[in-house]
Each structure stands twice: as C-alpha cells, then as structure tokens.
C-alpha positions in Angstrom: -11.1 -13.0 11.5 -14.9 -13.1 10.9 -16.0 -15.6 13.5 -19.5 -17.1 13.0 -20.6 -16.5 16.5 -22.3 -13.3 15.2 -22.7 -14.4 11.6 -26.1 -15.4 10.3 -25.9 -18.7 8.4 -27.0 -18.9 4.8 -30.6 -20.0 4.3 -29.6 -22.8 1.9 -31.7 -25.6 0.5 -29.8 -27.9 2.8 -30.9 -26.0 5.9 -34.5 -26.0 4.6 -34.4 -29.8 4.1 -32.9 -30.3 7.6 -35.7 -28.2 9.1 -38.3 -30.2 7.2 -36.8 -33.5 8.3 -37.1 -32.4 12.0 -33.9 -34.1 13.0 -31.5 -33.1 15.7 -28.5 -32.6 13.3 -26.2 -31.5 16.1 -26.5 -34.8 18.0 -24.9 -36.5 15.0 -21.6 -34.6 15.3 -21.8 -34.1 19.1 -21.9 -37.9 19.6 -18.3 -38.0 18.3 -18.4 -40.9 15.8 -19.1 -41.0 12.1 -21.2 -44.1 12.5 -22.9 -45.4 15.7 -22.6 -49.0 14.6 -18.9 -49.5 15.5 -17.8 -49.7 11.8 -15.6 -46.6 12.0 -11.8 -46.5 11.6 -9.8 -44.0 13.7 -7.6 -42.4 11.1 -5.7 -40.3 13.6 -5.9 -39.3 17.2 -3.8 -36.9 19.2 -3.9 -35.0 22.5 -3.0 -31.4 22.8 0.3 -30.5 24.5 -1.7 -29.1 27.4 -3.7 -32.3 27.8 -7.0 -30.6 27.8 -8.2 -31.4 24.3 -8.0 -34.5 22.1 -8.4 -34.7 18.3 -10.0 -37.7 16.8 -10.3 -38.2 13.0 -12.7 -41.0 12.0 -13.9 -42.6 8.8 -16.6 -45.1 8.1 -15.7 -45.5 4.5 -18.4 -43.1 3.3 -17.5 -39.9 5.3 -14.5 -38.7 7.3 -15.2 -36.4 10.2 -13.0 -34.7 12.9 -13.9 -34.3 16.5 -12.3 -32.1 19.2 -13.0 -33.6 22.6 -12.5 -32.4 26.2 -11.0 -34.3 29.1 -14.3 -36.0 29.7 -14.4 -37.2 26.1 -17.3 -34.9 25.3 -17.3 -33.4 21.8 -16.8 -29.6 22.0 -16.0 -29.0 18.3 -16.4 -31.0 15.1 -16.4 -30.8 11.4 -17.3 -33.0 8.4 -14.0 -33.4 6.5 -14.9 -35.1 3.2 -17.1 -37.6 1.3 -15.6 -40.8 -0.1 -18.3 -41.5 -2.6 -20.7 -39.7 -5.0 -22.4 -36.8 -3.4 -26.2 -37.0 -3.3 -28.2 -34.3 -5.0 -30.0 -33.5 -1.7 -29.8 -34.2 2.0 -28.6 -37.6 2.9 -31.6 -38.5 5.0 -30.8 -42.2 5.2 -27.5 -41.7 7.0 -28.8 -38.8 9.1 -31.8 -40.7 10.3 -29.5 -43.6 11.3 -27.4 -41.2 13.4 -24.5 -41.1 10.9 -22.7 -38.1 9.6 -24.2 -37.6 6.2 -22.7 -37.4 2.8 -22.9 -33.7 2.0 -24.8 -32.9 -1.2 -23.1 -31.9 -4.5 -24.1 -28.3 -4.0 -21.9 -28.1 -0.9 -18.7 -30.0 -1.8 -15.6 -29.4 -3.9 -15.4 -33.0 -5.1 -18.9 -34.3 -6.0 -17.4 -37.6 -7.0 -15.8 -37.9 -3.5 -12.1 -38.4 -2.7 -10.0 -41.3 -1.5 -9.5 -42.1 2.2 -7.0 -39.9 4.0 -3.5 -41.2 4.3 -2.5 -40.9 8.0 1.2 -40.8 7.0 0.5 -37.6 5.0 -1.3 -35.9 7.9 0.1 -33.2 10.2 -1.7 -31.8 13.2 -0.9 -28.3 14.4 -2.3 -27.3 17.7 -2.9 -23.6 18.2 -0.6 -21.9 20.7 -3.6 -21.5 23.0 -4.4 -25.2 22.9 -8.2 -24.6 22.2 -8.1 -25.2 18.5 -6.3 -27.4 15.9 -5.5 -27.6 12.2 -5.2 -30.8 10.2 -2.9 -30.6 7.2 -2.5 -33.1 4.4 0.8 -33.0 2.6 1.3 -29.5 4.0 -2.1 -28.1 3.0 -4.8 -27.4 5.6 -7.8 -29.6 5.0 -9.7 -29.0 8.3 -9.5 -26.4 11.1 -11.5 -26.7 14.4 -10.9 -23.3 16.1 -11.7 -22.5 19.7 -15.0 -20.9 18.8 -16.3 -24.1 17.2 -19.1 -25.1 19.6 -21.4 -27.9 18.6 -23.8 -27.1 21.5 -24.5 -23.8 19.6 -24.4 -25.3 16.1 -21.0 -23.9 15.1 -18.9 -26.5 13.3 -15.3 -26.3 12.2 -14.0 -25.6 8.7 -13.3 -28.0 5.9 -11.3 -27.5 2.6 -13.7 -29.7 0.7 -16.8 -27.6 1.7 -18.0 -24.9 -0.7 -21.0 -23.6 1.2 -22.0 -23.3 4.9 -23.9 -26.1 6.5 -24.4 -27.3 10.1 -21.6 -29.9 9.5 -18.8 -27.6 8.3 -18.0 -24.1 7.1 -15.8 -23.5 4.0 -12.2 -23.3 5.0 -11.4 -21.2 1.9 -13.4 -18.3 3.3 -11.0 -17.9 6.3 -7.8 -19.4 4.9 -6.0 -16.0 4.7 -6.5 -15.7 8.5 -5.8 -19.3 9.4 -2.6 -19.8 7.4 -0.5 -17.2 9.4 -2.0 -18.6 12.6 -1.1 -22.2 11.7 2.5 -21.1 10.8 2.8 -19.1 14.0 1.6 -22.0 16.1 4.0 -24.4 14.4 6.9 -22.0 15.1 5.7 -21.7 18.7 5.9 -25.4 19.3 9.2 -25.8 17.5 10.6 -23.0 19.6 9.4 -24.7 22.8 11.1 -27.9 21.8 14.4 -26.2 20.9 17.4 -26.6 23.2 17.9 -23.5 25.4 14.6 -21.9 24.5 13.1 -22.2 28.0 16.3 -20.8 29.6 16.3 -17.8 27.3 12.7 -17.1 28.1 13.2 -17.6 31.8 16.2 -15.2 31.9 14.2 -12.5 30.0 11.5 -12.6 32.7 13.9 -12.8 35.6 15.9 -9.9 34.2 12.7 -7.9 33.9 11.8 -8.6 37.6 15.4 -7.8 38.7 14.9 -4.3 37.4 11.4 -3.9 38.9 11.8 -5.8 42.2 15.5 -6.3 42.9 17.5 -9.5 43.4 15.7 -12.8 43.7 15.7 -15.3 46.5 14.4 -18.8 46.2 13.2 -20.2 42.8 10.8 -23.1 42.4 10.8 -24.8 39.0 7.8 -26.3 37.2 5.3 -25.8 40.1 2.4 -27.2 38.0 3.8 -30.7 38.6 3.1 -30.3 42.3 -0.6 -30.1 42.0 -2.2 -33.1 43.9 -4.3 -35.7 42.2 -2.3 -35.9 38.9 -4.0 -32.8 37.6 -0.7 -30.9 36.9 2.4 -31.6 34.9 3.2 -31.3 31.2 3.1 -27.9 29.7 3.2 -25.0 30.2 6.3 -25.0 32.4 5.9 -22.4 35.1 8.3 -21.5 37.9 7.9 -19.2 40.8 10.5 -16.6 41.8 10.8 -15.0 45.2 11.8 -11.3 45.6 12.4 -10.8 49.3 11.5 -7.7 51.2 14.1 -4.9 51.1 14.7 -1.4 52.4 12.0 0.2 50.3 9.5 -2.7 50.5 8.3 -4.4 53.7 6.8 -7.4 51.9 8.0 -10.2 49.7 6.7 -10.6 46.1 6.3 -14.0 44.6 5.8 -14.1 40.9 5.2 -16.8 38.3 7.7 -17.2 35.5 6.3 -19.0 32.4 2.6 -18.3 32.1 3.2 -15.6 29.6 5.2 -17.8 27.3 2.0 -18.9 25.6 -1.3 -17.1 25.0 -4.3 -18.1 27.1 -7.2 -19.9 25.5 -10.6 -18.5 24.5 -9.7 -14.8 24.7 -10.8 -14.3 21.1 -14.3 -15.3 22.1 -14.6 -12.0 24.1 -12.0 -9.6 22.7 -11.5 -8.5 19.0 -7.9 -7.6 19.7 -6.4 -10.4 21.7 -2.8 -9.1 22.1 -3.4 -6.9 25.1 -5.2 -9.6 27.0 -3.5 -12.9 26.1 -0.4 -13.0 28.2 -0.1 -12.8 32.0 1.9 -13.7 35.0 0.5 -13.9 38.5 2.0 -12.4 41.7 1.3 -12.2 45.4 2.6 -9.7 47.8 2.9 -11.1 51.3 4.5 -11.2 54.7 3.8 -14.9 55.1 6.6 -17.4 54.8 7.4 -17.7 51.1 7.2 -21.5 50.9 3.7 -21.4 52.4 2.4 -18.5 50.2 4.0 -19.9 47.1 2.1 -23.1 47.4 -0.9 -21.2 45.9 0.8 -21.4 42.5 0.6 -25.1 41.6 -3.2 -24.6 41.5 -3.1 -21.6 39.3 0.0 -21.8 37.2 -1.5 -24.1 34.5 -5.2 -23.3 35.2 -6.1 -21.5 32.0 -4.7 -24.2 29.7 -5.9 -27.1 31.9 -9.4 -25.7 32.1 -9.4 -24.0 28.6 -10.2 -20.5 29.9 -8.4 -17.2 30.5 -7.7 -15.0 33.5 -8.7 -11.3 33.2 -8.5 -8.5 35.7 -11.3 -8.8 38.2 -11.8 -12.5 37.8 -12.5 -14.5 40.9 -11.3 -18.1 41.1 -12.7 -20.6 43.7 -10.3 -22.9 45.5 -10.7 -26.5 44.4 -10.4 -28.1 47.8 -11.5 -27.6 51.4 -11.0 -24.0 52.7 -8.8 -25.3 55.6 -6.2 -26.3 53.0 -6.1 -22.9 51.3 -2.4 -21.8 51.2 -3.0 -18.1 52.0 -5.2 -18.7 55.1 -4.3 -16.3 57.8 -5.6 -15.7 61.4 -9.3 -16.2 61.7 -10.0 -15.5 58.0 -11.4 -18.4 56.0 -10.3 -17.8 52.5 -11.9 -19.9 49.7 -10.5 -18.3 46.5 -8.7 -15.4 45.0 -9.5 -12.1 43.3 -7.2 -11.2 40.4 -6.3 -7.5 40.5 -4.3 -5.6 37.9 -4.4 -2.3 39.8 -3.6 -3.0 43.5 -4.1 0.8 44.3 -7.8 0.1 44.3 -7.3 -1.5 47.7 -5.6 -0.3 50.9 -1.9 -1.0 51.4 1.5 0.3 50.3 2.2 1.5 46.7 2.5 -1.5 44.5 5.7 -2.0 42.4 5.2 -1.4 38.6 5.7 -4.6 36.7 4.7 -3.5 33.2 7.2 -3.3 30.3 7.8 -6.9 29.4 6.7 -8.1 26.0 6.5 -11.7 24.7 5.9 -12.4 21.0 5.1 -8.8 20.6 2.3 -8.9 23.2 2.5 -7.0 26.5 2.6 -9.1 29.6 0.2 -8.1 32.4 0.8 -9.0 36.1 -2.3 -9.9 38.0 -2.1 -9.8 41.8 -3.7 -12.4 44.0 -6.0 -11.2 46.8 -7.6 -13.9 48.9 -11.4 -13.8 49.3 -14.0 -15.7 51.3 -16.6 -18.0 49.8 -19.3 -15.3 50.4 -17.1 -12.7 48.6 -16.7 -15.1 45.7 -20.5 -15.5 45.4 -20.9 -11.7 45.8 -18.6 -11.1 42.8 -20.4 -13.6 40.7 -23.7 -12.0 41.4 -22.8 -8.3 41.6 -19.6 -8.2 39.5 -16.0 -7.9 40.5 -16.0 -4.1 40.5 -18.7 -4.1 43.2 -16.6 -6.5 45.2 -13.4 -4.4 44.9 -15.4 -1.3 46.1 -16.7 -3.3 49.0 -13.2 -4.5 50.0 -11.9 -1.0 49.7 -14.5 0.3 52.0 -13.6 -2.4 54.5 -9.9 -1.4 54.3 -8.8 -4.7 52.9 -5.2 -4.6 51.8 -3.9 -6.1 48.6 -0.8 -7.4 50.6 -1.4 -10.8 52.2 -0.3 -10.6 55.9 -0.3 -13.0 58.8 -3.2 -11.1 60.4 -5.5 -11.3 57.4 -6.1 -7.6 57.2 
C-alpha cells in the first residue's frame, strides 16, 4: 500500500490558500473536536479491543470528523469525513479561523451539495488486527479509514470516501480502497474468530504442540498473565499464557515461553517494514535456572506490551523495566537488572546451544521467538546510544550468557 509517509502532497489551490492564510491547520484536527464551542454531537465512540486507542466521530451540523485518540485522550490520527451543507468554492476561512474543522471546498469533495448526517445505527467500526488503525463503514461500505500511519503531528490525516483530492484534512479513500478492503475483511474475520467458541483452545493447542516437539513435555501453565500486571494496566486482550518446559537430560535449564502473543500481529510494523509478514508475530521466551514462578513473573509486564503501548518488538530491542530495579523479576546475585534485551539468535552470547523454535505459522505468517536477556540500566542506555549490535558484541566479550542463572553470569 502506498503510504503517504514518503508521498509528496499535491500542490493544490487549497494548500496555497492555507499557506497564505498562515493558519495552523493541524491544530484544528489535533484538538479533537469539530467545533471548540461545545456545539458538537458525538455520533459514535468506541475503544479498541486492546484499550490503547479510542475512536470518536463528531458532528457540529456542518462537518463530521473522526478522531483516533490515545490513552491520554490526545489525538494521534484524524480525518474530515463529510460536509453537511453546500461546499464553498474556496477555503472555508471563517470556520478555520474560529478553530473549527472547515467545510471542504467543492473542488475536493464528492458531494458538493453536502450529505445528510450519519446514522449511527448504520455505522460499523472495524478495528485493524494490530489495533493501531480503524475503519468506519456505513451500511457495509467504508466511509473513513484512519490507519496506523495517520499522524496529525506530521500532517498525515486519514482517508475519507467523500474526498476526491488530497488535503491536510483527509486523503481520498478511493485511492487506497483496493488495499484497505481486504484488510478490513481480514480484521473483521480476526475478531470474529477470537470471539468464536473454542478458538482460543485451538490456537493454544497448536502452540503447545509445537513446543512439545521442540522442548519436550510441559510443566506448569499460567493463564492470561497480562491480568497480573499491577496498577490496572493489564487485562483484556490479547490473552497470553506462559508455559514451563522443565530442564531434562539434554538441557540443564528450564524454558518459559509465552503462548498467545503471536495470535495477533503487532502494531506499527508497517511504518518500518514493507513486508510485514516476517516481522509481525512473536512469542517471548526465557531460559533460566531460577525458580519458574519467579522468572515467569517477568511476563505480565511484557505479554501485552506491544498492544498496550502501540509498538512492536524486534530482535535487538531493549525494553526498560517500568518499576524500581529492586523489583525486577530476573534479579540475581549482585546484578542490578533494569530491563531486557530481546535476542533472536542466542548463539551470539555465551552459553549452551539454544533449542530451535522456528517452524510455527499463524495466519500464514512465521512466528519468531525472542529470548529475554536481562541488562543493567547502563547497558540499556548504551544500546540506545550505540545500537543493540554494539551491546551484544560487548556482552559477548564479557562472556555474558543468554541463560539467566542464579549467579547472574
């Protein structure tokens, strides 16, 4: 899909007029209301299944606009949806100067005479599987899409069916509809499957069966560990469990692995990768000689992290512990750990040969296992400044093992 992050916007007369008016057009949509005077009506509002984004559709009788907000209620994506009156011939300076979303000019709209107010009962909201984007449908037809790359801080709005030319308020949905339609249908099917009876059990057994072949029989199993995160930050979806694979004759350490992170793609991958399939689905694992209950308490923090924070985990990422270092679950000996390094290839560090966990596919995408290696606060800062490859080389030179042991070696 041609994302406008690298696309030069058309030099239309509307853009010229906006420049001449010397107005901060982005502040109008970023404020998150069609009108600042309290005369708006909320047509529809809905929170994403992950709880990290909220859609608000508002109308003030002249214009309807849609806003995608984060957990702080700040607008991250937005789009003009439609006019409800005659389109002006030029820029609607009156509304814009008043801090209102303008009526788009006739040169930019499909219905110059305007269209009637949206009927909430005819609206359907389909959240993307990743949770960072959303589509609004009216009687089954998409009328607005705010994808994950919509970014009002960078002047990138969402897409509207009623727009015929690019503007800072919306891009034409028709230009990208051939790409959005399959994605909307896939997302609808994803959420329907998640709600279907027995779907979680089927997925869970596929992952557990894969790990049985790779790691041997399981021990303890902890269900829905995200709900255990303190402070009410966890819970909801995705559902993620943790399975224990105890040490055995050919392995002196226990492996703890998540079960459930790969059921849905991670957010924002498409902002960085053209082909998202190889990068979108992961599970996390830790190899350890620590007591499993103690080591496993690392996962409530990380199990829902990508969807809660609207980000993704990639090999080499470093993640800082959210609380005091003394509470870090993998703390050992005199080591003061303050975060984790996510390592796809443990052979880059010292330690025994790592078990191969590749071979599982979900939704046609390969699932990658990322191993958790605890790091200090200084090592976290080093990786941020010098890059994770530099950190891995440094840890390797120090003889750091990828297996978490009681001695912290």
